[in-house]
C-alpha positions in Angstrom: -112.3 -124.2 91.0 -108.2 -122.8 90.7 -107.1 -122.1 87.4 -104.5 -124.2 85.9 -101.8 -121.8 86.9 -102.6 -121.5 90.5 -102.7 -125.1 90.7 -99.7 -125.7 89.5 -98.2 -122.7 91.5 -99.6 -124.3 94.8 -98.2 -127.9 93.4 -94.7 -126.2 93.0 -94.7 -124.4 96.4 -95.4 -127.2 98.1 -92.8 -129.4 96.6 -90.1 -126.6 97.3 -91.7 -125.9 100.7 -91.5 -129.5 101.8 -89.2 -131.4 99.8 -87.2 -133.0 102.8 -90.4 -134.1 104.4 -91.9 -135.7 101.0 -88.6 -137.3 100.3 -87.7 -138.7 103.9 -90.8 -140.5 103.3 -90.2 -141.5 99.6 -86.7 -142.5 100.4 -88.0 -145.8 101.8 -88.7 -147.2 98.2 -85.2 -147.0 97.6 -84.4 -149.7 99.9 -86.2 -152.6 98.2 -85.1 -150.8 95.0 -81.4 -151.3 96.0 -82.0 -155.0 97.1 -83.2 -155.5 93.8 -80.5 -154.3 91.8 -77.9 -156.1 94.1 -80.0 -159.0 93.6 -79.3 -158.8 89.6 -75.5 -159.1 90.2 -76.1 -162.3 91.8 -76.4 -165.7 89.7 -80.1 -166.6 89.1 -81.5 -169.4 91.0 -84.9 -170.7 92.7 -83.8 -169.1 96.1 -82.9 -165.8 94.4 -86.2 -165.7 92.4 -88.0 -166.4 96.0 -86.2 -163.7 97.3 -87.2 -161.0 94.5 -90.4 -161.9 94.7 -90.8 -161.3 98.3 -89.2 -157.7 97.8 -91.5 -157.3 95.3 -94.4 -157.7 97.8 -92.7 -155.4 100.3 -92.4 -152.7 97.4 -96.3 -153.3 96.7 -96.9 -152.8 100.4 -94.8 -149.6 100.8 -96.3 -148.0 97.9 -99.7 -148.8 99.3 -99.0 -147.2 102.4 -96.9 -144.4 101.4 -100.1 -143.4 98.7 -102.2 -143.2 101.9 -100.0 -141.1 104.1 -98.7 -138.8 101.5 -102.5 -138.4 100.6 -103.1 -136.9 104.0 -99.9 -135.6 104.0 -100.1 -133.4 100.9 -104.4 -132.8 101.5 -103.2 -130.9 104.9 -100.3 -129.0 103.5 -102.5 -127.7 101.3 -104.4 -126.3 103.7 -101.6 -125.1 105.8 -101.5 -127.7 108.5 -98.8 -130.4 108.4 -100.0 -133.3 110.0 -98.0 -135.5 112.5 -96.8 -138.9 111.7 -98.9 -140.4 114.2 -102.1 -138.8 112.6 -101.0 -139.7 109.2 -100.9 -143.2 110.1 -104.7 -143.2 111.6 -106.5 -145.9 109.8 -103.6 -146.8 107.3 -104.0 -150.6 107.8 -108.1 -150.4 107.4 -107.5 -148.6 104.0 -105.0 -151.0 102.6 -107.4 -153.4 101.1 -109.9 -150.8 99.6 -106.9 -148.8 98.4 -105.0 -151.8 96.7 -108.4 -152.4 95.0 -108.9 -149.6 93.7 -105.6 -148.5 92.4 -105.9 -152.4 90.6 -109.0 -151.4 89.0 -107.8 -148.0 87.9 -104.8 -149.6 86.9 -106.7 -152.6 84.7 -109.0 -150.3 83.5 -107.0 -147.0 82.4 -104.2 -149.7 81.5 -106.1 -151.6 79.1 -107.4 -148.7 77.0 -103.9 -147.0 76.3 -103.4 -148.2 73.1 -106.6 -146.5 72.7 -105.4 -142.9 73.6 -108.7 -141.0 73.5 -110.7 -143.8 75.4 -108.0 -144.3 78.1 -107.7 -140.2 78.5 -111.5 -139.6 79.2 -111.4 -142.6 81.6 -108.8 -141.8 83.0 -110.3 -138.3 83.9 -113.5 -140.0 84.9 -111.8 -142.6 87.9 -108.5 -140.7 88.2 -109.7 -139.4 91.4 -111.1 -142.8 92.8 -108.3 -143.5 95.3 -108.3 -140.2 96.5 -112.0 -140.2 97.4 -111.3 -143.5 99.3 -108.3 -142.1 101.2 -109.9 -138.7 101.6 -113.2 -138.7 101.8 -113.8 -142.5 103.1 -115.8 -143.6 99.9 -115.9 -147.6 99.3 -114.2 -148.4 95.7 -117.6 -149.1 94.1 -119.2 -146.0 95.6 -115.5 -143.8 94.6 -115.7 -144.7 91.3 -119.2 -143.2 90.6 -117.5 -139.9 93.0 -115.1 -139.5 90.6 -116.7 -139.5 87.5 -119.6 -137.3 89.1 -116.9 -134.8 90.1 -116.6 -134.1 85.9 -119.8 -134.0 85.1 -120.7 -130.9 83.2 -117.1 -129.6 83.6 -115.3 -132.5 81.7 -112.8 -130.4 79.8 -112.3 -128.0 82.7 -111.3 -131.0 84.7 -108.8 -132.7 82.1 -107.3 -129.5 81.5 -106.3 -129.1 85.1 -105.3 -132.8 85.7 -104.0 -133.6 81.8 -102.3 -130.9 81.3 -100.7 -129.7 84.2 -99.2 -133.3 84.0 -97.8 -132.6 80.8 -96.2 -129.3 81.9 -94.4 -131.6 84.7 -93.3 -134.2 82.5 -92.0 -131.7 80.0 -90.1 -130.0 82.3 -88.6 -133.1 83.8 -87.9 -134.4 80.4 -86.6 -130.8 79.4 -83.8 -130.6 82.4 -82.9 -134.2 81.4 -82.1 -133.3 77.6 -79.7 -130.4 79.1 -77.8 -132.6 81.5 -77.5 -135.3 78.5 -76.4 -132.4 76.1 -74.2 -130.7 78.6 -72.5 -134.2 79.1 -72.3 -134.3 75.5 -70.7 -131.6 75.1 -68.1 -131.9 77.8 -67.0 -135.3 76.5 -67.1 -134.5 73.1 -69.5 -137.2 73.1 -72.5 -137.1 70.4 -73.2 -140.3 70.7 -75.1 -140.1 73.9 -77.8 -138.0 71.7 -78.3 -140.5 69.2 -77.8 -144.1 71.2 -80.5 -146.4 72.6 -78.9 -147.2 75.4 -77.9 -144.4 78.0 -74.9 -144.5 80.1 -75.4 -146.1 83.5 -74.8 -142.8 85.3 -77.7 -141.2 83.3 -80.1 -144.0 84.1 -79.7 -143.8 87.7 -79.6 -140.1 87.7 -83.3 -140.3 85.6 -84.0 -143.2 88.5 -83.4 -141.1 90.9 -85.1 -137.7 89.5 -88.2 -139.7 88.9 -88.5 -140.6 92.4 -87.9 -137.7 94.4 -89.1 -135.0 91.6 -91.3 -136.4 89.0 -93.4 -138.9 91.4 -93.9 -136.1 94.1 -94.9 -133.1 92.1 -97.0 -135.4 89.7 -98.8 -136.7 93.2 -99.0 -133.2 94.5 -100.9 -132.1 91.2 -103.5 -134.5 91.6 -104.0 -133.7 95.0 -104.2 -130.1 94.3 -106.7 -130.9 91.5 -109.2 -132.9 93.6 -109.0 -130.0 96.5 -109.9 -128.0 93.9 -112.5 -129.4 92.2 -113.9 -131.4 95.4 -114.1 -128.1 96.8 -117.4 -126.9 94.8 -119.1 -130.2 95.4 -121.2 -129.4 98.5 -121.6 -133.0 99.6 -121.3 -134.4 103.1 -118.6 -137.3 103.2 -117.6 -139.8 105.6 -114.1 -138.4 106.2 -111.5 -140.8 107.1 -108.4 -138.2 106.7 -107.5 -136.3 109.7 -109.0 -133.0 109.9 -107.1 -130.3 108.4 -107.0 -128.2 111.8 -105.5 -131.7 113.7 -102.5 -130.4 115.4 
């Protein structure tokens, strides 16, 4: 199993080498986001509410498809292979329902335990790989939960350190950059209220939104897949691989 520093290095290399490729996929999420922002400028009525609900549904479908596609894409990049878009699309429709189910279960369980920090972290490590086992190893949702838990059995703290410790590192780096930008803006404009107010200026909110979409989200996604691949590679168990082989053209 790779050390945390090796996982961080691998994550950074994949992001830096293939940023444009990843951004091209993630950019699709901008469409419903921009549409929702536009709707917020219009007077509220039942038609606007219906359109907003429709856009939410489109966003969920896009999110599920991108979760499947990016999981396969990043898994291939870890092994030095860039899978074609056609191969990445293989079985996406078939996986939509099980992936939606497992992500819903993960969200309900971990989110429900969020007020209790330690149990949430504990369960988060146990079932945090479940969606990847569905996408990459062909597990059924219930089987995926147990399999994800088995990956940390006997080495919980090692897995938790790589998964949660790395997440804290990336979030810390991202927040530090935002703080530097905000401090620089306050210095240049001599407006230190930027550092004390609870309401940030619109330009900063938009910058944070773009940063979360194109930087923080992909780096955390890549990190999770890298940790999973590292942990999974130490387990000798035959699986039904749904994702295209990494040596595919």
